[in-house]
C-alpha positions, 0 to 999 in steps of 0.5 A, spaced: 655 298 569 651 295 575 650 288 576 643 287 579 641 282 584 636 276 583 629 276 587 628 269 590 623 266 587 618 266 593 618 273 593 616 274 585 611 272 580 616 273 575 620 267 572 627 267 575 630 270 568 626 276 568 626 278 576 631 283 578 632 287 584 634 294 582 638 298 587 635 305 586 641 309 588 645 305 583 641 305 577 634 309 577 637 315 581 633 321 583 627 318 581 623 321 586 624 328 583 623 325 575 619 330 571 619 328 564 620 321 561 622 318 554 623 311 552 626 308 546 625 301 545 629 297 540 630 290 537 633 287 544 634 293 548 630 299 552 633 306 553 630 310 558 631 317 559 628 322 564 630 329 567 630 330 574 632 336 579 638 334 584 639 337 591 646 338 593 651 342 597 655 348 594 660 352 597 659 359 598 664 365 601 661 372 603 665 378 605 665 380 612 664 388 613 671 390 615 669 397 616 665 395 622 671 390 625 676 393 630 681 388 628 683 388 621 687 382 621 680 378 622 678 373 617 677 376 610 670 372 609 666 367 612 665 360 608 658 356 608 655 350 605 648 351 602 643 347 598 642 348 591 638 345 586 640 343 579 638 339 573 640 332 571 639 328 565 639 320 566 639 315 561 639 308 562 639 302 558 637 295 559 635 288 556 627 288 553 626 282 558 626 286 564 622 292 561 616 290 565 620 289 572 623 296 570 616 299 569 613 296 576 619 299 579 618 306 576 611 306 578 613 304 585 618 310 586 615 315 582 613 321 586 612 327 581 605 326 579 605 332 574 608 328 568 602 326 564 606 323 557 612 319 555 615 320 549 617 314 545 621 312 539 624 305 536 621 299 533 618 297 540 614 303 542 608 300 538 609 293 541 610 295 548 605 301 548 599 298 552 604 295 557 607 302 558 600 306 559 597 301 563 604 300 568 605 308 568 599 311 567 602 315 562 600 317 555 605 314 550 606 320 545 610 316 539 616 320 535 619 319 529 625 315 530 630 318 525 628 325 528 630 323 535 636 319 532 639 326 529 637 330 535 640 325 540 647 325 535 647 332 535 646 333 543 652 328 544 657 331 539 656 338 542 656 336 549 661 330 550 668 332 548 670 325 547 664 322 544 667 320 537 672 315 536 676 311 531 676 303 532 683 300 531 683 293 532 691 292 532 693 298 536 695 299 543 689 303 544 683 300 540 679 306 541 682 313 539 678 318 541 677 325 536 677 332 538 670 335 538 669 340 532 667 347 534 662 346 528 659 339 528 655 340 521 655 337 516 656 330 517 653 323 514 650 318 519 649 311 517 644 308 521 645 300 521 639 297 524 635 291 520 636 295 514 641 301 512 639 309 512 644 314 510 642 321 513 646 327 511 645 332 517 647 340 515 644 343 521 640 342 528 633 342 524 636 340 517 637 333 515 635 328 509 635 321 508 639 321 502 640 313 501 640 306 504 639 299 503 635 293 505 642 289 506 643 291 513 643 288 520 637 284 519 640 281 513 646 279 517 642 276 523 637 272 518 642 269 513 646 268 519 641 264 523 639 260 516 647 258 515 649 257 523 642 255 526 644 261 531 638 265 533 642 270 538 645 276 534 651 276 540 652 269 539 652 270 531 658 275 532 661 271 537 662 266 532 664 271 527 670 273 531 673 266 531 672 264 524 676 265 518 673 268 512 678 265 507 676 258 507 669 260 505 671 267 500 674 266 494 680 271 494 684 274 488 690 270 489 685 264 488 683 266 481 690 269 479 695 265 483 697 272 486 696 279 486 693 283 480 698 288 478 694 292 472 688 293 477 692 294 483 689 288 487 692 285 492 692 277 493 688 277 499 682 281 497 676 278 497 674 277 489 667 273 491 664 272 498 662 265 499 665 264 492 669 257 495 662 254 497 660 253 490 665 248 488 669 246 495 667 239 497 667 240 504 663 242 510 664 249 513 664 251 520 659 256 523 665 260 525 667 261 518 660 262 515 659 267 520 665 271 518 664 271 511 657 273 512 660 279 516 665 281 511 660 281 506 655 285 509 660 290 512 663 291 505 657 292 502 655 298 507 662 301 507 662 302 500 655 305 500 657 309 505 663 312 501 659 313 495 654 317 499 660 321 503 664 322 496 657 324 492 655 329 498 663 331 499 663 329 507 669 327 511 665 326 517 661 319 517 658 316 523 656 309 524 650 307 529 645 302 530 644 295 533 649 292 528 654 296 531 652 297 539 660 297 540 662 290 538 669 290 536 668 285 530 663 289 527 667 296 528 673 293 525 670 290 519 666 297 517 673 301 519 677 296 514 671 297 509 671 304 509 679 305 509 679 300 503 674 304 499 676 311 500 684 309 501 684 312 508 681 319 506 675 318 510 675 315 517 669 311 520 667 314 526 663 311 532 660 314 538 661 312 545 653 313 547 651 311 540 645 306 544 642 312 547 641 317 541 634 315 540 632 316 547 636 322 548 632 325 541 625 323 544 627 326 551 629 333 547 623 333 543 619 332 549 623 338 553 622 343 547 619 348 551 625 348 556 630 349 550 635 344 553 640 346 547 640 353 550 645 350 555 651 346 556 651 339 559 657 335 562 657 328 563 657 326 570 662 321 571 660 319 578 653 316 575 655 314 568 658 307 567 662 309 561 664 305 555 665 298 556 669 293 552 665 287 549 672 284 546 670 277 545 677 275 548 676 279 554 669 277 556 665 272 550 658 274 553 659 280 556 654 284 552 649 278 553 649 278 560 642 278 564 641 283 569 646 288 566 645 296 566 648 301 563 647 309 565 649 315 562 648 322 567 648 329 564 648 335 569 646 342 566 652 347 567 651 354 570 654 357 564 654 356 556 661 353 554 664 355 548 671 355 545 677 360 547 677 365 540 684 365 541 685 358 539 689 358 533 686 352 530 680 350 534 679 343 530 685 341 532 686 343 539 687 337 544 687 340 551 691 334 554 698 333 554 699 326 555 693 320 553 694 315 558 689 311 554 695 309 549 701 310 554 701 304 559 706 306 563 704 313 564 697 310 566 699 305 571 703 310 574 697 315 575 692 310 577 697 308 582 698 315 584 691 317 585 689 311 589 695 312 594 692 319 595 685 317 596 686 317 604 689 324 604 683 326 600 678 322 605 681 325 611 681 332 608 673 331 606 672 329 613 676 335 616 672 340 612 665 339 615 667 338 623 660 339 625 657 334 621 657 327 624 655 323 618 661 326 614 665 320 616 660 315 613 659 319 606 667 320 606 667 312 606 662 312 601 666 317 596 672 312 597 669 306 595 666 309 589 672 313 587 676 307 588 671 303 584 672 308 578 680 307 578 679 299 578 674 300 572 679 305 568 685 300 570 681 295 566 678 299 561 681 306 560 677 308 555 671 308 559 670 315 559 673 317 553 681 319 553 684 317 559 688 323 562 690 326 568 685 331 567 679 326 567 682 323 573 682 329 577 675 331 574 672 324 576 674 325 583 671 332 584 665 329 581 665 323 586 666 328 592 660 332 590 656 326 589 657 325 597 656 333 598 663 335 599 663 341 595 670 344 597 674 340 602 680 345 601 675 351 603 678 352 610 685 351 608 684 356 602 681 361 607 687 360 612 692 361 607 689 367 604 688 371 610 696 369 612 698 371 605 694 378 605 699 380 611 705 380 607 702 383 600 704 390 602 711 388 604 712 384 597 710 390 593 714 395 597 720 390 596 719 389 588 718 397 587 725 398 590 728 394 585 731 396 578 726 395 572 730 389 569 731 386 576 723 387 578 721 383 572 725 377 574 723 378 581 716 378 579 716 371 574 720 368 580 714 370 585 709 367 580 713 361 580 714 360 587 707 362 589 705 356 584 709 351 589 703 352 594 699 346 591 695 341 595 694 337 589 701 335 589 703 330 594 710 332 594 708 339 596 702 337 601 707 333 605 711 339 606 705 343 608 702 338 612 709 337 616 712 344 616 706 350 617 711 355 617 713 353 610 713 360 606 714 364 600 721 365 601 722 358 602 718 356 596 723 361 592 729 357 594 726 350 592 726 353 585 731 351 580 736 356 578 736 358 571 737 355 565 730 352 567 728 346 564 724 350 559 726 357 559 724 363 554 725 368 559 730 372 555 725 372 549 720 375 554 724 380 557 726 383 550 718 383 549 717 387 555 722 392 552 717 393 547 710 396 547 705 394 552 700 389 550 693 391 549 690 386 554 692 380 557 688 374 559 691 370 565 688 364 567 690 363 575 691 357 579 692 357 587 689 361 593 693 364 598 701 365 596 700 364 589 694 369 587 696 374 592 704 374 592 705 371 586 700 373 581 697 380 583 704 383 583 705 380 576 698 383 574 700 390 577 706 391 573 702 389 567 697 394 569 702 399 570 705 398 563 698 400 560 696 393 559 688 391 561 688 385 565 682 379 565 683 375 571 680 368 569 678 363 575 674 357 576 667 358 577 667 352 582 672 349 587 677 344 585 683 342 590 686 349 593 684 353 586 682 360 587 674 361 585 671 367 582 667 368 588 674 368 593 678 372 588 672 378 588 673 378 595 681 378 595 681 383 590 677 388 593 681 387 599 688 388 596 685 394 592 683 397 599 691 398 600 694 398 593 692 404 589 694 401 582 689 395 583 684 400 585 685 404 579 685 398 575 678 396 578 675 403 578 677 404 570 675 397 568 682 396 566 682 390 571 676 385 570 675 378 574 671 373 570 669 366 571 672 361 566 666 356 567 671 350 569 671 347 576 677 343 574 684 343 576 686 343 569 683 347 563 680 346 557 680 352 552 674 349 548 669 349 554 670 356 557 664 361 559 661 364 553 662 371 557 669 370 558 670 369 550 666 375 549 670 379 554 676 376 550 674 379 543 671 386 546 678 387 549 682 385 543 686 380 547 693 379 545 697 376 550 694 369 554 698 367 560 696 360 563 699 358 570 700 352 574 702 344 573 694 342 571 693 348 566 700 349 563 703 342 563 697 337 564 693 341 559 695 346 554 703 344 554 702 344 546 696 349 545 697 353 539 694 360 540 693 366 535 696 371 540 702 371 544 702 366 550 706 365 556 706 358 560 709 358 567 709 352 572 713 349 577 713 341 576 711 338 583 711 331 581 718 327 581 715 322 575 713 327 571 719 331 572 723 325 570 719 324 564 720 331 561 727 331 562 727 335 569 727 334 576 722 336 582 721 343 582 724 344 575 721 350 572 717 351 565 717 358 562 714 358 555 713 364 552 711 363 545 709 368 539 705 365 533 709 364 526 710 371 522 708 375 528 714 380 530 716 379 538 717 387 539 718 394 536 723 397 539 722 404 536 715 404 539 718 402 546 717 407 552 724 407 556 723 402 562 724 406 569 
């Protein structure tokens, strides 16, 4: 949320309450590259949408041709930073009072003259049509409001994982975010504007208005104004939040002296809205009248929604419209009503970006020729203001403040993202192990942890661009932006959905990219890869000299020791900074002895005595020692057993995690000195695939579509997830339909203590789906 500075009255012909200076870097970002516009004008808020192209730096690696080099120990690859253009959607929400000033600003900063039309929707589109056309010189093309609303709702449900939430007023966390369903259809959308429209949505293009009511937000506003003489909608809700409806409403106990047992009615239920006002010889407060009115309208809408949900056998009911607008008091009354009438069978669901649905839908209608739905999109945390609290107790008039703007930015992703086909139940999959929104102690620790690490990240970012004198200035801007995000999350942990270690890491990566630091650890990765390669053949030779059983344990210890080399963990980065000689053998000595904190090694060893797996999908972690001396020897053993292997690595950089581009080069180099790896590549039994992620963590519900296709085609029956970010911060409880192996070393003292271990404790978690035999000894080859 950005505060806008007022202009001096001498510099503007506008009145003080309508004049604002708009900082383009914060609000109308990248306007000079805007190509398409859409606008949704409601009763009091305007939502603007536009598409732009964004130019930013990306890290690229290119292999040297070692055949022409005299010294085989030269650097394996070169690193470059190139300019790349990507697509971004911008959505901005502001009060109608500022529409003229905003249109002037857009006109002054709009460079692209190809845009001829602006798509418009909402009740105010007709009212402001002439103003828009005169100010921008664009033809206003009005779109059907309901169609836009549905298109926008489908878009956010499909592309924003923590879009929908349940509101629980008295819980530790008011907002309980829901897992995005693989199939978002069918659902019921209850849009509460002036009246109520109830729409059944069955697919992207199939929906119908199945019902509605004239008693809606306009009824609450109109009757409320008559009863309280309060004209502003937000002030009316403010009054309601302080009122006691029981002084105005007649309750069951007022009639029967208590509950009505035979009908199953408790004494506190409302028997008659405003029932006491007919007989009581007293004046009622504005607050109590507003509260009674709010309950009456909400209960009526709630019951109507429940009846339609039951009639059409729908369990997902989303509520939106200006009556909702993120107000806790309306969300609470709607939730209570739905719970009562369905006895908890149906949940009232609300949307984080509910206010943007019409603008998003109008934009999509205008962009149909580009087919935006063929891509996956991701929220850019660096440019989005997030869901803000409007709790009356926290800030009574926050929603009504002048000069306040909300922003949402969505980046088009290079890869189309889908579920991992091997998730046992995609609808119940939750990637994150710990929800910091609900765990106050953990939240405070991790926010402190990320703030403490900020100096080191800034230092690393500057060091990654030694030839760019302005890098220090950009790094300082990154520091300020990310620190501001952390402060926002400290006060409003629900701003971007469920707050998790993953979302904190991803927000940091987004902010780094925003200031053109695409890969701060590129030089470190390059150096560590070069060093580790020199020891590869020696490591393989020592493994081959062991007996079969000794080798299996040594391979596992190798993966675990390699996983210690994680620059994202302060306990490790401090060691690596102070002791450059810290190596593979030293890391092995740091590991705890068996039994490990989580120890399924015996079961894994027993399984290896059985037949080989058909195909193993391995989600890899760090560059250097981890991938070269830990993971590749483990993969080599699987290949030797007759198991095909798919190595899934990040599409883009994050910390010192190996990227797909780097892994391609590393694997080719290793194949040149290892016939097992060479044969695996040649025979297509070893495949390298992008995960679709640029995060240190792993969301198995948002993976590259190509990876999902490979998993199906290869009939994958083993998934291996390595590393603290992928196997502990995320996926610790993930249930798969095939065998899985999760391996990690805990490199954070607080987390180790929370899990009942200590620093460098080991998690080795081998899981087999219920009902699946772990091995078939009768078919087992004799281990050599």
